TORPA-689707 format. One record per residue (C-alpha): x, y, z. Coordinates in steps of 0.25 Angstrom, whole numbers, plus 5000, padded with zeros to 4 digits. Each point is the difference from the previous one (the first is absolute). Layout:
XYZ
...
***
This chain:
495549014964
500150005015
498850045008
500050145008
500249925013
501349954995
500550124993
501150075008
499550145005
501250055008
500850124994
501349935004
499749884991
501050004989
499150014988
499050105007
501250085003
500550014986
498650044996
499850105010
501450064998
499450054986
498550015003
500150095012
500550124993
500849974987
498850004991
500050154997
498950084993
498849934992
500449874994
499149924991
500449875005
500550025015
499949855003
500849964988
501150115004
500149955014
500249864994
501050044990
500850095010
500049905011
500349884992
498849925005
498949944991
498850084998
499049905006
500949985012
500050165002
498550004999
499849885010
501050065010
499450144999
498649955002
500449915012
500850115007
498850104998
499049905006
500949975012
500350155002
501550004998
499650094988
499050105006
499650064986
500349994985
499750134993
500550104989
500450125008
499950144996
500950125002
498950065009
500850135003
499850044985
498549975001
499650055014
500450105011
500949915009
500850025013
500649935012
499350055012
500549995015
498950005010
500150045015
499049945009
499849985015
500649865003
498649935002
499550054987
501249954991
499449864998
498650044998
500550104990
500849904993
498849914998
499250114995
501050044989
500149864996
498649965000
499250124997
500950094991
500149954986
501050114997
501049965011
501049904995
501149965009
499650015015
501249985009
500350035015
501450045001
501050035011
501450055002
501149945009
500150125008
499050125002
500450104989
499350114992
498849934993
500049885009
498650055006
499449974986
499749855001
499149984989
500550014985
499149984988
500050034985
498850074995
499650034986
498850084995
499550014986
500450124992
499350135004
499849965014
500950055012
500849905008
500150105012
498450015000
500049854999
500949995012
499250105008
498849914999
500849885004
500650085012
498550035004
499649864998
501149945008
500450115010
501450034995
500750115007
500850044988
500549954987
501150034990
499849994985
501249974992
499849984985
501149954991
500750104992
500949894993
500049855000
501449945000
499749855002
498749925000
500049855000
499849885010
500849884997
500149945014
500549874996
501050064990
500550105011
500349895011
501349974994
500450154997
501350045008
500150135007
500550114991
499549934987
499650114990
499850034985
501250054992
499150124996
499250105008
498649975002
499050064990
499150115006
498649984997
499050125001
498650005005
499450084989
498549964998
499449944988
498650024996
499249884995
498749994992
498849915003
500649884991
501350015006
499550005014
499149884997
501249924994
500950045012
498949965010
499949864994
501649994999
500250035014
499049915007
500749895008
500049864994
499349885007
500849874999
498949954989
500450124992
501549974999
500049944986
501050024988
499050094993
499950105011
499450124994
498949944991
499050005012
500450145004
499850054986
498549955001
499950065014
500450134994
499049984988
501150014989
500749904991
501349945005
500850084989
499350135005
500449975014
501449984996
500050134992
499550085012
500949935010
501350024992
499650154997
499850015015
501349935003
500750104991
499450125007
500649945013
498749965007
500349855001
500949945011
500349865000
499349864999
500349945014
499849895009
500050065014
500549925011
499450005014
501250065006
499550045014
499249895006
500449855002
499749924988
499349865000
501349945001
500450075012
501150084993
500150154999
500450074987
500650125008
500050035015
500550155000
499450114992
500850135001
499750144995
501350084999
500150155001
501150094995
500050155001
500950064989
500350144996
498950074992
500350004986
500749875000
498849915002
500049954985
501549975001
499849935014
498849924995
500749954988
501149955008
499249935011
499049944989
501249924994
500049915012
499449864996
499549975014
498950125000
498649974996
499650155000
500850134999
499450144999
500250155002
499050045010
500050125009
499949965015
500050145005
500450045014
499249895007
501149914994
501250095000
499850044986
500249864994
499950004985
500549864995
499249885005
500249854996
499549865004
500849875002
499549875005
500849885007
499949885009
501150055009
500050145007
501550025000
500149964985
499050114997
500850105008
501349954992
499350044987
499750145006
501450025005
500549964986
499150114994
500450105010
501549974997
499750024985
499450135002
501250055008
500949954989
499350084989
500050125008
498550015004
499950055014
498949955009
499650085012
499049905005
499649854998
499149905007
499449874998
498549985003
499749855002
498749944995
499149925009
498649964998
499750024985
499049984989
500150034985
498950014990
499950074986
499550145002
498750044992
500250114991
498650014993
499250135000
498749925001
500549925012
500550135007
498650064998
499449875006
500950015012
499750155003
498549965000
500349895010
500750095010
498950114997
500950104993
499750084987
501149954990
500050144994
500650065013
501149904999
500650064988
501350074999
***
């Protein structure tokens, strides 16, 4: 077997690309043998899959390997747009990324021209445990960072959620599924102590040394349950819509060790469609293969009453805009009027899994000198 130094780490290496095309976002739900599933679906020997994933993780090509959760069904979550004086945008970015475990994506965004909402430069995803208030959490963040105002936009429905940057590189503008996207709700699921214990063990990121064929045995021990019990609880949670996907997340913002970038442009698309047609529009937009995310969120008057939002990535700005134009043309072709649309481009960006533990939330409140009971809904 080759040494790590000799193992290709580029996402463009043909073998790595075949693995990543599956491992980024094709292993949906909880799977007892995700490594074996990646090997089978990619046509790559399982030992090579293990070697390549470990090497790419060590090199930073893959930034994390983990079982994701459908956190929208476990915690209160929202996309939050923040307005700061210009000199406070970068310090606020640093604070959200480094000191708020409940902020996930942290992105500085801009538009090509001054438009409604372009004064909101910092965008974050925020989740708080069930029973706590996102608005109150954001008020504390505003106090700590000097925000002038913020807009909280919880997801009402989810129409697309998956990464797959390697797979999406070859997708032509207009490529879409034959069927309408499925609308997933954000109804909350309550868990007992055992379920939280198993879930906490499942979702922890894997180190390179933990990437083995028998992936879950050590996690069962961590949760204090036999392996079969972990499978039983995980599969029940999967059936209740709590489990997301097993994923190898690429470092798609920063240059890799090879000097390459997985993507260069990160675009947040906005559309305002007539009230009452959000589900119809979201299921149409969510069909497009280029999109990593698509939601029904209410932007309010700050954003010209936008209600459908989606994210796409690409290496060329014009190519990303070609995808946007194809979606616009499709909406027109199916008779869905759009009163306003825009693109918010991502600049500086950091991504980390959001914490959703009530215990961690109480610890964070104590750290900032706030009684957690005052943060409840």
